[in-house]
C-alpha positions in Angstrom: -79.2 80.8 96.9 -79.6 83.4 94.5 -82.2 83.4 92.0 -80.8 81.8 88.9 -83.7 82.0 86.5 -82.1 85.1 85.0 -78.3 84.5 85.7 -77.1 87.3 83.6 -78.7 89.7 86.0 -76.7 88.1 89.0 -74.2 90.6 90.2 -70.7 89.5 90.3 -67.6 91.1 91.7 -65.6 93.7 90.2 -62.7 92.4 92.3 -61.7 90.2 95.3 -58.7 91.5 97.3 -56.6 89.5 99.4 -53.3 90.3 101.3 -51.3 89.9 98.3 -53.1 89.1 95.2 -56.1 90.7 93.4 -58.7 88.6 91.6 -60.5 90.3 88.8 -62.3 89.8 85.5 -60.5 90.2 82.3 -60.5 93.4 80.2 -59.2 94.0 76.7 -56.3 96.1 78.2 -54.7 93.0 79.6 -54.1 91.2 76.4 -50.3 92.4 76.3 -50.0 91.2 79.9 -51.5 87.7 79.2 -49.4 87.1 76.1 -46.0 88.0 77.7 -47.0 85.7 80.7 -47.8 82.7 78.6 -44.9 83.4 76.2 -42.3 83.2 79.5 -44.2 80.1 80.9 -44.7 77.9 77.8 -42.5 75.1 78.9 -43.4 75.5 82.5 -47.2 74.9 81.6 -47.3 72.8 78.7 -47.2 69.4 80.5 -50.7 70.4 82.4 -52.4 72.9 80.1 -53.8 72.9 76.7 -53.2 76.8 76.0 -49.6 76.3 76.4 -49.0 76.9 72.5 -51.9 79.7 72.2 -51.5 83.3 72.9 -48.8 83.4 70.3 -49.6 87.3 69.6 -51.1 90.0 71.5 -54.2 89.8 69.0 -54.8 86.4 69.8 -54.7 87.0 73.5 -57.3 90.1 72.8 -59.5 87.6 70.7 -59.3 85.2 73.7 -60.0 87.8 76.3 -63.1 89.1 74.2 -64.7 85.5 74.5 -64.0 85.5 78.2 -65.6 88.6 78.6 -68.7 87.5 76.8 -68.9 84.1 78.9 -68.6 86.4 82.0 -71.5 88.6 80.8 -73.6 85.8 80.1 -72.6 83.8 83.2 -71.4 80.9 81.3 -67.7 81.0 82.9 -66.3 83.2 85.5 -62.7 83.3 84.2 -60.6 85.4 86.4 -57.1 87.4 86.2 -54.5 87.3 89.0 -52.4 90.5 89.9 -49.8 91.2 92.3 -51.3 93.9 94.7 -47.9 95.6 95.4 -46.7 95.8 91.8 -49.6 95.5 89.6 -48.1 92.6 87.9 -50.1 90.1 86.0 -49.1 86.7 87.7 -51.6 84.2 86.3 -55.2 83.0 85.8 -58.0 81.3 87.4 -61.9 81.0 87.6 -65.0 79.7 88.9 -66.5 77.3 86.3 -70.1 76.2 86.8 -70.6 72.5 86.7 -73.2 69.9 87.4 -76.5 68.8 85.7 -79.3 69.6 85.0 -78.0 73.2 85.6 -74.8 74.1 87.3 -76.1 77.3 88.7 -79.1 75.6 90.1 -77.0 72.6 91.5 -74.7 75.4 93.0 -71.3 73.5 91.8 -68.2 75.2 90.9 -64.9 74.1 89.7 -61.8 76.2 90.2 -59.1 76.1 88.0 -55.6 77.8 88.0 -52.2 78.6 86.6 -49.4 80.8 87.6 -46.6 82.3 85.4 -43.2 80.8 85.7 -41.5 83.6 87.4 -44.5 84.0 90.1 -44.6 80.1 91.0 -44.3 79.0 94.6 -45.0 82.4 95.9 -48.7 81.8 97.2 -50.8 83.8 94.8 -52.7 80.8 93.8 -53.5 79.4 97.3 -54.7 83.0 98.4 -56.8 83.1 94.8 -58.4 79.9 95.6 -59.4 81.0 99.2 -61.2 84.3 97.8 -62.9 82.8 95.1 -64.0 79.8 97.4 -65.2 82.1 100.1 -67.1 84.1 97.3 -68.8 81.2 95.9 -70.3 80.1 99.3 -71.1 83.4 100.5 -72.5 85.2 97.2 -73.3 82.2 94.6 -74.9 79.7 97.0 -72.4 77.1 96.3 -73.2 73.6 97.5 -69.8 72.4 96.2 -66.5 73.6 95.3 -63.9 71.5 93.6 -60.6 71.2 92.2 -59.4 68.7 89.6 -55.7 68.2 88.5 -53.4 65.6 86.7 -52.1 63.0 89.5 -48.7 64.0 88.4 -48.9 67.6 88.9 -48.0 67.6 92.6 -47.7 71.4 93.0 -51.2 72.2 91.6 -52.6 69.2 93.9 -50.6 70.9 97.0 -52.9 73.9 96.7 -56.2 72.1 97.8 -54.5 70.0 100.0 -52.9 73.0 101.8 -56.1 74.5 102.2 -58.1 71.5 103.5 -60.1 70.5 100.7 -61.5 66.8 100.8 -59.6 64.4 98.5 -62.5 62.6 97.2 -61.0 60.2 94.2 -58.1 59.4 92.2 -59.7 58.6 88.7 -57.4 56.2 87.1 -56.4 56.5 83.4 -59.6 58.9 83.0 -58.1 61.1 80.5 -55.3 62.0 78.0 -52.5 64.4 79.2 -51.3 67.2 76.8 -48.5 64.8 75.2 -51.1 62.1 74.5 -50.2 59.6 77.2 -53.0 58.4 79.5 -53.3 60.3 82.8 -55.3 60.1 86.1 -57.0 62.9 87.8 -57.2 64.0 91.5 -60.4 65.4 92.8 -60.8 67.6 95.8 -64.0 69.5 97.2 -65.2 71.6 100.0 -69.2 71.7 100.6 -70.6 74.2 103.1 -70.5 72.1 106.2 -66.7 71.5 105.8 -64.4 73.2 107.9 -62.3 75.7 105.9 -58.6 77.1 105.9 -56.7 75.1 108.7 -53.7 76.7 110.0 
């Protein structure tokens, strides 16, 4: 378990490289790629993600990235960008989000979130990115738990933890409002260090 008393001094990765996807923190130079990807994908992501109507301009994306970079520096949130290794194309976003009480870092509990642009959906980028970040959380951050939550109606999102062997822990019935204001239920999946990982 890393010493989290001065968590801003904890070393973090510059990149995580898989076979097809590169996971790395955002930089201001990514603003145009982010804005373009969200613009392409608004209708695709609107049912699931609250930022579907954001990133209307490159300046708005640059402002968002500035806040993301600050959160990374302070170790408040580890939001990552996803890139196709072969083409260098931005394909979506993810992140390791510290969760838990009284201190997420001391509890070693992290939530993984993700989204993929419409033209890159169904190509395995998210599955690979989740594997990379989960392995990193256990090996380098001393994670005791990595979990994924998604709208129970979002079967493509739920397929990722199911494919990777995450344990389905719960269906939280009528626990939140969806983006359209309707009541939704939430699926919860997790891995802990003793669980088997990455079934064939």
